[in-house]
matplotlib code that plots the C-alpha trace (Angstrom):
import matplotlib.pyplot as plt

x = [0.3, 1.3, 1.0, 0.2, -2.8, -4.1, -3.5, -5.4, -8.1, -8.2, -8.9, -12.1, -13.3, -13.5, -14.2, -17.6, -18.1, -17.9, -20.3, -22.7, -22.6, -23.0, -26.0, -28.0, -27.1, -28.8, -31.8, -32.0, -31.7, -34.3, -36.8, -36.5, -37.0, -40.0, -41.7, -43.8, -44.7, -41.3, -40.3, -42.9, -42.1, -38.5, -37.5, -34.1, -33.2, -33.3, -31.3, -28.6, -28.6, -27.7, -25.4, -23.2, -23.8, -25.9, -29.6, -27.0, -24.8, -27.6, -29.4, -26.1, -26.2, -29.7, -32.7, -35.2, -35.3, -35.6, -32.7, -30.8, -31.9, -31.5, -28.1, -26.1, -28.3, -27.3, -24.1, -24.0, -25.7, -23.2, -20.3, -22.1, -20.4, -16.9, -17.6, -18.3, -15.3, -13.2, -13.4, -10.8, -11.4, -11.6, -14.1, -17.6, -20.3, -22.8, -19.9, -18.4, -21.7, -22.2, -19.4, -19.2, -23.1, -22.6, -19.8, -21.3, -24.6, -23.3, -20.1, -21.3, -24.2, -27.7, -28.9, -32.5, -34.2, -32.8, -33.9, -37.3, -37.7, -37.3, -39.1, -42.2, -42.3, -43.3, -41.9, -38.5, -39.0, -39.8, -36.0, -34.6, -36.3, -34.4, -31.4, -31.3, -32.2, -28.8, -26.9, -28.4, -26.4, -23.0, -23.8, -25.1, -21.7, -19.9, -21.9, -21.7, -17.8, -17.3, -19.4, -18.3, -21.8, -22.9, -25.5, -26.7, -27.6, -28.2, -30.9, -28.7, -26.8, -29.8, -32.1, -29.5, -29.0, -32.2, -32.9, -29.6, -31.0, -34.5, -33.0, -31.1, -34.9, -36.5, -34.1, -34.2, -38.1, -37.6, -34.7, -37.0, -39.9, -40.3, -38.1, -35.9, -32.3, -30.1, -27.5, -28.6, -25.6, -27.2, -30.5, -29.2, -27.3, -30.4, -32.1, -29.1, -29.0, -32.4, -31.6, -28.2, -28.8, -30.1, -27.1, -25.1, -21.9, -18.8, -18.4, -19.5, -23.3, -23.5, -24.4]
y = [-0.1, 3.7, 5.8, 8.9, 7.1, 5.6, 9.1, 10.7, 8.2, 9.0, 12.4, 11.5, 9.5, 12.3, 15.1, 12.6, 11.9, 15.6, 16.5, 13.8, 15.2, 18.8, 18.1, 15.7, 18.6, 20.8, 19.3, 18.5, 22.1, 23.5, 21.3, 21.7, 25.5, 24.9, 23.6, 20.6, 19.9, 21.1, 17.9, 18.7, 22.0, 21.6, 21.7, 20.0, 23.4, 24.3, 21.7, 22.2, 25.8, 25.4, 22.6, 24.6, 21.8, 21.9, 20.3, 17.6, 17.1, 16.2, 13.7, 12.2, 11.5, 11.3, 10.0, 11.4, 14.3, 11.2, 9.3, 12.6, 13.2, 10.3, 9.0, 10.0, 6.7, 5.1, 5.8, 4.9, 1.5, 0.3, 0.4, -1.3, -4.9, -3.2, -1.3, -4.6, -6.2, -3.8, -4.1, -6.2, -10.1, -11.2, -8.6, -10.3, -10.0, -8.2, -5.6, -5.6, -4.8, -2.1, -0.8, -0.5, 0.4, 3.1, 4.7, 4.8, 6.1, 8.8, 9.9, 12.5, 13.0, 13.1, 16.2, 16.5, 18.6, 16.7, 13.0, 14.5, 15.8, 12.0, 10.2, 12.4, 12.4, 9.2, 9.3, 10.0, 7.8, 4.6, 5.9, 6.2, 2.3, 1.2, 2.3, 0.8, -2.4, -1.7, -2.4, -5.8, -8.1, -6.9, -6.7, -10.6, -11.5, -10.1, -11.5, -14.7, -14.6, -13.4, -16.5, -19.0, -19.4, -20.6, -18.2, -20.1, -22.8, -20.6, -17.9, -16.0, -13.6, -12.7, -12.4, -10.2, -8.2, -6.9, -6.6, -4.6, -2.4, -2.0, -1.4, 1.7, 3.0, 2.9, 4.4, 7.1, 7.7, 7.6, 10.5, 12.6, 12.6, 15.8, 16.9, 14.0, 15.2, 12.3, 11.8, 9.8, 7.3, 7.1, 5.9, 3.8, 1.6, 1.0, 0.0, -2.2, -3.9, -5.0, -7.0, -8.2, -9.4, -12.5, -13.2, -16.1, -16.5, -16.4, -19.5, -21.9, -22.2, -24.6, -28.2]
z = [0.0, -0.7, 2.6, 0.2, -1.1, 2.2, 3.4, 1.0, 1.5, 4.9, 4.3, 1.5, 4.1, 7.0, 4.3, 3.5, 7.5, 8.0, 4.9, 6.4, 9.7, 8.5, 6.7, 9.4, 12.1, 9.5, 9.0, 12.7, 13.9, 11.2, 11.9, 16.0, 14.9, 13.3, 15.9, 17.1, 13.4, 11.7, 9.9, 7.5, 6.8, 6.2, 2.4, 0.8, -0.4, 2.8, 4.6, 1.5, 2.2, 6.2, 5.7, 2.8, 0.2, -2.9, -3.4, -5.3, -3.1, 0.0, -2.7, -2.4, 1.2, 2.0, 0.2, 2.9, 5.8, 7.8, 6.9, 7.5, 10.6, 11.7, 10.3, 13.7, 15.3, 12.5, 12.4, 16.6, 15.2, 12.8, 15.5, 18.2, 17.4, 17.6, 20.7, 22.0, 20.5, 22.0, 25.5, 27.5, 26.1, 30.0, 31.0, 31.9, 29.3, 31.1, 32.3, 28.3, 27.4, 29.6, 29.2, 24.9, 25.3, 27.2, 25.9, 22.7, 23.3, 25.4, 24.2, 23.5, 25.6, 23.2, 22.6, 24.7, 22.2, 19.2, 20.7, 21.9, 18.4, 17.0, 19.6, 19.4, 15.3, 14.1, 10.8, 12.7, 15.2, 12.5, 10.9, 14.4, 14.8, 11.8, 12.5, 16.1, 14.5, 12.2, 15.4, 16.6, 13.7, 14.7, 18.6, 18.1, 16.7, 19.0, 21.5, 20.0, 19.8, 23.3, 24.5, 22.0, 21.0, 17.6, 16.3, 13.8, 16.6, 19.7, 19.8, 22.7, 20.9, 18.9, 21.8, 23.9, 20.8, 20.5, 24.4, 24.6, 21.6, 23.3, 26.5, 24.9, 23.4, 26.7, 28.5, 25.8, 26.5, 30.3, 29.8, 28.4, 30.9, 32.1, 35.6, 35.1, 35.7, 35.5, 32.9, 29.8, 31.0, 34.5, 33.0, 30.5, 32.8, 34.4, 31.6, 30.9, 34.0, 33.4, 30.6, 31.7, 34.7, 33.1, 31.4, 31.5, 32.5, 30.0, 28.3, 25.4, 25.4, 22.4, 23.4]

ax = plt.figure().add_subplot(projection="3d")
ax.plot(x, y, z, "-o")
ax.set_aspect("equal")
plt.show()
């Protein structure tokens, strides 16, 4: 590999990600500014202008406003499996999953106004649910690798992954409750404990 070419590819990837994030942030900001029904009032031209790109560039990255606004959740979900694989090999499963998920979803802590817009708008909530589901496959594979489980013969990894992503969604809704002053990390840790208290000990599970 040519290190110069590798560096150029890395730069292009970073620039593409920066553009993607700028469009997403602009779309969400405009929707929030428009109020409770803001999604329907935001136009592609408005998003592109706010992000400093052309409408054509916007369309190269996203096929809908919903996809643009929820892209941050989608990007997080794609990293879920790797986040768990990055934990120390000897760490118990419940501790490893908790640490990986909390780091992934609370660094940085979600913006309450943005999360409220997503969870209170049916079209956005549906898109966010699709994003969370992206985490299930990679997370199940990481759980299977960590527990020595064959996912083709044992449903445990898939069930556990679905339960973990469900806990993240429930934690988000609870965190948005009026008067809740806890950090999202605290709420998320408590939600995960409900799921992971039933996690089986480390070790192969196959018959």
